[in-house]
N, C-alpha and C positions, 0 to 999 in steps of 0.2 A: 444232294440232300433230299431230292424228291423220292429217292429209294426208301428213305426212312418212313415216309408217310404211307407206304403200301401196307395192306392188311397182313401180308405174310411176315413182314418185319415187325410191325406194331403189336400183333397179338402175342408173340412170345415175351415182348417187353412188358406188356400189361400183365401177363401171367406171373412173370418174375417179380414185378413190383408188388402185385397183390400178395404173393407168398411172403415177401420180406416185410410187409407192413401189417401182418397179422398181430392183433393185440396179445400181450403176454397173459392177460387175465380176461376171462369171459365177460362179455358186455351184456347188459340187459337190453332186451328188444325195446326199441322206441326211445331209449334214453339218449343214446348218441347215434347219429346217422353215419352210415358208412360213406366215405368219400367216393366220388365218381372217378375211379382211377383211369378209365378209358379217356375221359375228357382231359384229365391232368396230363396224361402221356401225349395226347394229341396237341395240346397247347404247348407243351415243352418242345415237341418236335418242330412245331411252327416257329417258336422263338429261336431255336437253334438254327433253323434254316434261314431266318431273317438276319441273324446277327453274325453268320459265318460267311466268309468269302472263300471262293475257290482259289487254290494256289496253282498257277499254270505250270506245266512241265516244260522246261526249256532244255534243249539238248544242243550242245556245241560240238560240231563235227568239223575238224580242220579240213581245208581243201589243199590239195597239193602235198608237197613234201614237208614233213614236220622238222623244223630246224632246232627245236629245243627238246630237252628231256633230262633224264637222270642217268648219269654215268657213275658207276662205283669208283671209289678212290680210297686210298689209305693215307692217313695223316701221320706224318713222322714227328713225334714229340720227343725224340731222344735228345735233342739239343736244348730242351727246356729243363733248367735245373733251378727250381725255386728253393731258397734256404728255408729251413723250418722256423716257425715263429716262436 
């Protein structure tokens, strides 16, 4: 999660969020302030990092000869004759 906090990752996210949050109608200067998207993205990354746990990768490798596995088979159902209901 520390990789998200780097400027190379964060700046495209800020740019994309800024593009998607443009108002549909032009705003008058001084009437409504523009949100600080950089601070919002920083805080969001911090919260995601704090609330997320890493999932460890576990790999099971058998030692010695493997005694189990899948062997193909054919099931003979010719002796089963169910009457119609």
